[in-house]
N, C-alpha and C positions, 0 to 999 in steps of 0.2 A: 735654651728654649725647648718646650715640648711641642712637637708638631702633631697636628690632629690626624687621627687615623683616617685613611681613605675609606670612603663608604663601600660597603660590600656590594658586589654586583648583584643586580636583581635577577632572580631565577625566573625562567620563562614559565608562565602558567600553562598547564596542559590544556589542550584544545577540548572544550566541553561542548558536546552536541546538545541541542535543546531537547527538552522532554517531548515525548510523542503527543501529549495532550496539547502543549503549546503549538506544535507544528500543525496538528489537526485543526485547531481553532484558526490559526493564521491562514492556513490554506483555504479554509471555508470562506473567510472574510474576503480574501483576495479574489477567489473564484466568483463570489456573488457580485463584487464590484465590477469586475472585468466583463463577465457575461451579461449582466444587466445593462451596462453601458453600451455594449455592442447591440443588444436588442433594441434599446431605446433610440439609439442614433442611426441604426442601419437596418436591422432585420424587420422590425415592426413597420417602419415607413415603407420599405420596399415591398413587404408582403401585402400591406393594405392597398398599395397602388396596383399590384398584380390582381388582387381579388376584385377591385373595382373594374379593372379592364376586362377581366374574364366575365363578370356578370353583365357588363354592357354588351359584350359580343354574344353571350347566350340569349339575351333579350332580342338582339337584332337577328340572330340566326339560331333557331331552335336545334338545328342539326349540328351545331358546332361542338366539338369534343375538346374540353379544356386540357391543356398540357400539364403534366405533373412537374411543378417547379420546386426547387429546393427550399425557396423562401416560404412557399405555401405549406410545405411539410412541417417546418419548424416554427411557423408563425402562430404561436399560441402560448399562454402562460405555462401550461403543463409541460410543453416541450422545453421551455426555458428552465424550469425547475429540474427536469430530467438531465439536461446538459450540465447544469450546475453540480448535481450529484455525481454525474459521470466524471467530470474533470476533477472534482474534489477527491473522488476515490483514486483516480490515477496519480494525483499528487501524493496521497498517502502511500500508495504502492511504491512510488518512486523513492520516497524517503526510506521505507523499510528495505528496499533493495540496496540503497546506499549503505545502510547499517550492516547488512549481511556481507556486502563486498568489503567493507572496512574490517570486519572481523576475520574474513577469509584471508586477508593479506597477512595476518599474523601466522598463518600456517606455512608461509614461505620463509619465516624467520627461524633462527636457531634460538629458541627461548631458553632451553637448557642444553648445556654442552656435555654430551655423553659420548666420548670417543668410541669407535667401533672396537669391540673386544673387551671393553671395560664394563664391569658389573656394578650395579647400584645396590649397595647393602643397606639394611635398615639404619645403620649408623651414619650413612652418607646422606640420608634423606633431607636432613636439616640444611646441609651444605648446598644441595641443589635447590631447596626452597628459598635460600637467600638470593639465588640468581633471579628468581621470580620477584622477590621483594624489591630488587633493584630496578625493576622495570618502571617506566613512567606511570603516573597515576591513571591516565586514561586507558592504559592497556591492562591494568589489573582487574578491571570489571569484565573483560572479555571472557568468552566461554572457555577457550582453550587454557587460559591462565588459571581460571577458577578450578577447572577440572584437574589440571596438573597439581595445583596447590593441595586440593583435597586428597588426591591420590598419594602424594608424598606424605602428608600428615597421617593418613591412614596406614601407610606402610611403616612409618616410624613408630606408630602406637601399637599396631597389632603384629608386625613382622610377618604379614601374610600377603603374598602376591595376589591371591584370589580376591581378598577383601579390597585391595587397592584397585584392581580392575573393575570390580563391581561398583565401587564408589565413583570411579571416573564415569562409568556407563550411566549410573544413576543421575549424575550431574547433567550429562548430555540429554538423557531422557526428559529430565525436568525442564531443560531449556527448550526442547522440542515442543513440549506441552505449552510453555509460555509463548513461544512464537506462534503456535497454532491459535491460541486464545487471542493473541494480538490482532488476528485477522477478523475478529467478530464484527468490527465496524464496517469492514469492506463487505462482509456477507450481508449485513443489514442494508447497506446501500444497494447491493445487487438485488435484494428483495424489494426495496422501496421504489426503485425506478419503474419496474412493471406495474406496481400498485398505483403509482402516480399516473402512468399511462392509461390504466383502466378507469381511473377517476375522470381523466380528461375525456375519454370516450363516452362515459355515461353522461357527463355534463353537456357535451356537444350534441349527443343524441336527444337529450331533453330539449335543447334549444331548437333542434330541427323539428321536433314534434310540435313545438309551439306554433310553427308556421304551417302545420298540416292543413289548416282551413284554406290557405291560399292554393294548395294543390287541388282542391275541389273545383276551383274556378279555372284550373289549367295552368297556373303559375307554380311550377315545381322547382324553381331556381333556388329558393331559400332552403327547401328540404334537402335537395341534392348537395348544395354547398355545405350545409351543416353536417350531413353524414360524412362527406369527404374529410372535413376537418376532424371529425370525431375519430375516425380510424387512423388518422395520421399520428395521434398521440400514442396509441398502442404500437404502431409501426416503429416509431422512433425509440420507444421504450425497449422493445424487444431487441432492436438492432444494437442499442447501446449496451444492453445487458450481455448479449453474446460477446461483444468485444471486451467488456469488463471481466467476464468470467474467464476468458482466455488469459488475460494478464494475471488474474488472481491465481490461477492454477500454475502459471509459470513461476510466480513468486513462491508459492507453497512448495513447489518442487525444488526450487533453489534453496529454500530454508532447510528442507529435509536432507538434501544432499550435503549442505554445509555441516549439519549436525553429525551426519554419518562420517564425513571426511575428518571432522575433529576427533571423533572417537577412534577412528583408524590411525590418525596422526599420533595420538597419545600412546596407542598400543605399539606403534613402530618406534617411537622416539624415547619411550620411558618404560612401559610395562615389560617389553621383551628383554630389557637390560637388567631387570630386577633379579636378585638372587638372595636366598637365605642360606646362611651357613648351617 
């Protein structure tokens, strides 16, 4: 009898990170749903109650000074949109930081084994390149692996250490430009948040001016309330922008340091071992 061959074991699929576009859209949808739900169920009702109570006390006591409440500061559609943009930007920044940290972990591994004192000749470049080809698929797209592969290919083709070093540096410079261009969306959000705040300020100032006729009769409650709400939109926008720009510069610094460390890692683990007979 012929026995059936045992099925071959299934190979583990490499971990694939979702595309940045998918992450950006998903983060925006989740942020809108969560923030709007909080506003509808908690912030808007609480803010309206505080506004009604403050107006009642102002009418009863003209000398009463309203207190600055957190709910009053963010109780407007413009502030809701600003907070949505702010949280969306933070989620994008967090995802990019995770990607940088993931690639940086490769610098802690011995991707190619070049013992101390051993020289890498142009004839040996293909042997070292095979070590990179044996890496998992998810690692081959990383910056350090791509730069090593290009440097070894260049060294094998031209037999020039200088050309190999320049090729590796060119790959790192190209990655630095790509990472910087990937922050365009964050920069747009950092510009959009103050713009939304100014729009809210102009809108509420217009609403306050519509009640200017009441001020002639001595009732300035509507005007002062409208002006207070108007400047809250700009206040929240500028505050959120300051925080967002801090995290943006931190991520940009981390990306630049990662590219620099990658270039230095390749120089220490490969370029300095190269030799031409």
